[in-house]
C-alpha positions, -999 to +999 in steps of 0.1 A: -038+069-017-005+066+002+028+064-015+058+047+001+095+051-008+120+023-008+150+021+015+181+039+003+198+020-026+168-002-032+143-002-060+107-015-060+111-036-092+140-054-075+121-061-043+089-071-061+096-082-097+060-094-102+038-068-086+005-083-100+014-118-086+024-103-052-008-083-049-029-115-058-009-135-033-016-111-004-051-099-012-069-119-040-075-119-077-069-086-096-102-075-112-092-041-128-066-014-131-068+022-120-047+052-131-028+072-105-003+099-114+002+084-149+007+048-137-017+018-138-023+003-104-038-032-097-073-033-082-088-061-061-125-054-059-134-084-038-104-092-015-101-126+002-100-110+037-135-098+047-120-067+064-111-052+031-137-038+007-112-030-020-074-029-024-055-008-049-017-013-052+011-008-077+042+011-087+041+048-096+069+061-118+082+096-116+107+098-144+141+106-129+131+096-094+128+061-080+094+044-083+072+045-053+046+020-040+011+034-041-016+017-020-051+023-009-067-001+015-105+005+018-117-013+049-151-021+062-162-006+095-149-027+124-184-031+139-197-047+107-167-072+106-172-081+143-210-084+139-204-110+111-181-130+134-149-121+115-130-106+144-100-129+137-099-115+101-090-081+115-057-094+128-050-112+095-058-080+076-032-060+096-007-088+091-013-089+054-009-051+050+023-050+071+039-080+054+031-067+019+045-032+028+076-047+044+082-069+014+078-040-010+096-013+009+120-031+031+107-010+060+088-022+090+057-003+104+078+018+128+102+029+100+073+037+077+056+059+103+089+077+110+094+083+073+058+096+069+064+120+099+096+134+083+078+139+050+050+158+068+075+179+088+094+187+056+062+198+039+053+220+068+087+238+065+081+247+028+063+280+022+030+276+003+036+304-023+070+294-036 
């Protein structure tokens, strides 16, 4: 499960007021919910795009901190997708993920990668036994 922060000064509920509707728009009907860090996330067990096996997405609240977007995209092996003749669906899957994350976070793929790198670097600087 990956968690994404919003841009400075922005909040997830302002960017996506209807998380369930947005998840359904990008990936298909929500079939269940799943708990993650005390928050219920939306689960799409049978996504419309054949590349995805399962999609989990939603807001995670941390009390005094801003909400973060938690997502888990479970994808099928590329060989299986190509063997079924769905190679074009792979490009559509990448577009769907990137557009959803851009709408939710206000950050493009490059900005999200840089933010993740900074988080990993900051974690590496923190001693383990503090």
